[in-house]
Every structure is written in C-alpha cells, then in structure tokens.
C-alpha positions as CSV (number, residue, x, y, z in Angstrom):
1,M,94.1,72.7,148.7
2,M,92.0,73.4,152.1
3,E,89.4,70.7,153.1
4,R,86.6,71.3,155.0
5,K,85.2,68.1,156.7
6,G,81.2,67.8,157.7
7,V,79.8,71.0,155.6
8,V,78.0,68.8,153.7
9,A,76.1,65.1,154.0
10,V,74.4,62.8,151.9
11,D,71.1,61.4,153.9
12,G,73.6,62.3,157.0
13,N,76.7,61.0,155.8
14,P,79.5,63.4,156.3
15,L,81.6,64.6,153.4
16,T,84.2,66.7,152.8
17,L,84.0,69.9,150.9
18,L,87.8,70.7,148.5
19,G,88.3,74.9,149.0
20,E,87.8,77.5,150.8
21,E,84.2,78.8,151.5
22,I,82.8,81.8,149.8
23,K,81.5,84.2,152.0
24,I,78.8,87.3,151.8
25,G,80.7,90.5,150.7
26,Q,83.5,88.8,148.9
27,T,84.5,89.3,145.8
28,A,83.1,86.0,143.5
29,P,86.5,84.3,141.9
30,E,86.5,84.6,138.3
31,F,86.5,80.6,136.9
32,T,86.3,78.8,133.6
33,A,83.5,75.7,132.6
34,L,82.2,74.3,129.6
35,D,79.1,75.0,127.7
36,I,76.7,72.4,126.2
37,A,79.2,72.9,122.6
38,L,82.2,72.2,125.1
39,Q,83.4,75.7,125.0
40,P,84.9,77.2,127.8
41,V,83.0,79.9,129.2
42,Q,84.7,82.3,131.8
43,F,82.1,83.8,134.7
44,S,83.4,87.3,133.7
45,T,81.0,86.9,130.3
46,Y,78.2,87.4,132.9
47,K,79.8,90.4,134.5
48,G,77.4,93.8,134.9
49,K,74.6,91.4,135.2
50,V,73.1,89.8,138.7
51,A,73.7,86.6,138.5
52,I,72.1,83.6,140.4
53,L,74.9,80.5,140.7
54,V,73.5,77.3,141.2
55,A,75.5,74.0,141.7
56,V,73.7,70.8,141.7
57,P,75.4,67.2,142.1
58,S,73.5,65.8,138.9
59,L,70.9,66.9,136.3
60,D,70.2,63.2,136.4
61,T,69.0,62.7,139.7
62,P,65.4,64.1,141.3
63,V,66.3,67.1,143.5
64,C,68.5,68.5,141.1
65,D,66.0,68.1,138.3
66,T,62.9,69.8,140.5
67,E,65.3,72.1,141.4
68,V,66.6,73.5,138.2
69,R,63.6,73.6,136.5
70,R,61.9,76.0,139.2
71,F,64.5,78.2,138.3
72,N,63.9,78.1,135.0
73,Q,60.3,78.8,135.6
74,E,61.5,81.8,137.7
75,A,63.5,83.2,135.1
76,A,60.6,84.6,133.1
77,N,59.7,86.8,135.9
78,L,63.3,88.3,136.5
79,G,64.4,90.3,133.6
80,D,66.9,90.3,131.4
81,N,69.8,91.7,134.1
82,V,69.8,88.4,135.8
83,E,71.5,85.2,134.6
84,I,70.8,81.9,135.9
85,I,74.1,79.6,135.7
86,T,73.9,75.6,136.7
87,L,76.9,74.3,137.2
88,S,77.5,70.3,137.6
89,M,80.2,67.5,136.9
90,D,77.8,66.4,134.2
91,L,79.4,66.0,130.8
92,P,78.3,68.6,128.8
93,F,76.7,66.1,125.7
94,A,74.5,64.9,129.4
95,Q,73.5,68.5,130.1
96,A,72.5,69.2,126.8
97,R,70.0,66.3,126.5
98,W,69.0,67.1,130.2
99,C,68.0,70.3,128.9
100,G,66.0,69.5,126.2
101,A,64.4,66.4,127.3
102,A,63.2,68.8,130.7
103,G,62.3,71.8,128.6
104,V,64.8,74.0,130.3
105,D,65.8,77.0,128.0
106,K,66.4,79.8,130.1
107,V,69.0,78.6,132.3
108,A,72.5,78.2,131.0
109,T,74.2,75.1,132.3
110,L,78.1,74.4,132.4
111,S,79.9,71.5,133.6
112,D,83.0,71.8,135.7
113,H,84.1,68.2,135.1
114,N,86.9,68.7,132.6
115,M,88.8,71.1,135.2
116,A,86.9,71.6,138.7
117,D,87.4,75.1,138.4
118,F,84.4,76.4,139.5
119,G,84.2,73.5,142.8
120,A,87.3,74.2,143.8
121,K,87.7,78.1,143.7
122,Y,84.0,78.2,145.5
123,G,84.8,75.5,147.6
124,L,82.4,73.4,146.9
125,L,83.5,69.8,145.6
126,I,83.2,67.4,147.1
127,K,86.1,65.0,147.9
128,E,84.9,61.6,148.1
129,L,82.2,61.8,145.4
130,R,84.2,64.4,142.4
131,L,81.0,66.5,142.7
132,L,79.8,69.4,143.5
133,A,77.8,69.7,146.6
134,R,74.2,72.0,146.2
135,A,74.7,75.7,146.6
136,V,72.8,78.9,145.6
137,L,75.1,81.6,145.4
138,V,73.3,85.1,144.2
139,V,76.3,88.2,142.8
140,N,75.7,91.4,142.0
141,A,76.6,92.9,139.0
142,E,79.7,94.3,140.4
143,G,80.5,91.1,141.4
144,T,80.2,90.8,145.0
145,V,78.6,87.8,146.6
146,V,75.2,88.9,148.2
147,Y,73.0,85.5,148.9
148,S,74.9,81.9,149.9
149,E,73.4,78.9,150.1
150,V,75.2,75.8,150.9
151,L,72.4,72.7,151.8
152,D,74.0,70.8,155.0
153,D,72.7,67.5,153.0
154,I,72.7,67.5,149.0
155,T,69.6,66.0,149.0
156,K,67.8,68.8,150.1
157,E,66.8,71.8,148.2
158,P,67.2,75.5,148.6
159,N,65.7,78.0,150.2
160,Y,64.2,79.7,146.7
161,N,62.3,82.2,148.7
162,A,65.3,83.3,149.7
163,A,67.5,83.6,147.1
164,L,64.8,85.1,144.9
165,G,64.2,87.5,147.4
166,A,67.9,88.4,147.1
167,V,68.0,88.9,143.3
168,K,64.4,90.9,143.2
169,E,66.2,93.3,145.9
170,L,69.1,93.9,143.5
171,T,66.6,94.4,140.4
172,A,63.8,96.7,142.3
C-alpha cells in the first residue's frame, strides 16, 4: 500500500498516511464500514444524496467531540438530500455510547475499525496509530468528490464554513 509521509502530524510530529490521496473531481471510492448495530454499510447506500464524509481519529477526544457536535447542529439546515457520515476507528459500541451521551442524532456514525476499508481507500489511515486522519470530504449526488480538506495536524478543527459552503452550492 502506498505510504505518504509527513502529510499530517499530531502536535507537530509527522505521521504516515496509507493509501492514495483522494482528489477533487475523482469518483468517491466505494467502502464498507460498520454501523452502531454492527451491520455493514456500503457507501453506495447514500448514492443520490450529497454526502459529507467526516473522518476523525476518535469521538472520545475534545476536537472530535466538538467537530461532530457542530456537524450535527448544522445538519438541521442542510435538508433531506444531505447525509453527514462520521467515520472513525472507534468500536461501534463506543460510537453508540458517545452519540447517546452527546445527543448526536442527525449524523450517521460508522466504524472503520474492523476492515480499515475507508481509511485505506481514501488515503486517511495513519500507519503509526491505526487511526483515521482528520478530514472532511463532500461528495455530490453523482458520487464525485467536490471538496476535500485533510488537516495537516489532527489536533486542529476543519474549515466548517468552506465544507458547508460546498454543500450549499450543490443544494441551492
């Protein structure tokens, strides 16, 4: 598998991403991850809708907590044709517990823990930690990536306005 060194860091310490970078204009790769009921979910399930893919290292960290809560709040303003999908390496049980405690109910959470299928296919799997890098991708209803932000340091929050702006352009 391709290795990309120094693309991301944690507190300034460089890390290695596994897999190829996903670029704007590319067809979003199919992947399978587990939902909180341990059922496999394929990305193609969301075809025909605009998808915001939110990759986070772990829901149980302060930045991830803040980020997913923010996207959950924003979901109310995006309409029924937009799906927000958060992916992490957390176990589905932990994701369900966190969502319940945080009141997150408008964002789908999927676990990449079992297969790392999403992380590998989207070039977001951190070799040293077996966690996902922090990233936000917007995929249009036809399955094309129209926005991508991979944070250079996984302790930083994404540019919410840019990602949401890309979604609003697609749904206007």
